[in-house]
C-alpha positions in Angstrom: 64.8 118.8 154.3 62.3 120.0 151.8 59.2 118.1 150.7 57.7 117.8 147.2 54.8 120.1 148.3 57.5 122.8 148.8 58.1 122.9 145.1 56.1 123.9 142.1 54.9 120.8 140.3 53.8 121.0 136.6 51.6 118.3 135.1 50.8 118.5 131.4 49.3 116.2 128.8 51.9 114.6 126.5 51.7 114.1 122.8 51.0 110.3 123.1 47.9 110.7 125.3 49.8 110.3 128.6 50.8 112.9 131.2 54.1 114.2 132.2 54.8 115.7 135.7 57.9 117.6 136.6 59.5 119.9 139.1 61.2 122.8 137.2 63.5 123.6 140.1 65.0 120.1 140.2 66.8 118.8 137.0 65.8 115.2 136.2 62.7 115.2 138.5 60.1 114.2 136.0 57.7 111.2 135.5 55.0 110.0 133.2 51.6 108.3 133.8 48.5 107.2 131.9 46.6 109.8 134.0 47.6 113.1 135.7 47.2 111.3 139.1 49.5 108.4 138.0 52.1 110.9 136.8 52.0 112.8 140.1 52.3 109.5 142.0 55.4 108.5 140.0 56.8 112.0 140.5 56.6 111.4 144.3 58.7 108.2 143.8 61.3 110.0 141.6 61.5 112.9 144.1 62.2 110.5 146.9 64.9 108.8 144.9 66.6 112.1 144.1 66.3 113.2 147.7 67.9 109.9 148.9 70.7 110.3 146.4 71.3 113.9 147.5 71.4 112.9 151.1 74.0 110.2 150.4 76.2 112.8 148.7 76.1 115.2 151.7 
């Protein structure tokens, strides 16, 4: 099982003053937040949901 820290995480400012965080290697693994820290925290939640879904399919 891989962990989020095993992947490259990109966090960028968005056009509307928020931040977007995503994992390029995992389609659909992206999140937004008012700050870079919030976006990363939301990304952790999204990563866990994707991982849980993947484990159910295996």
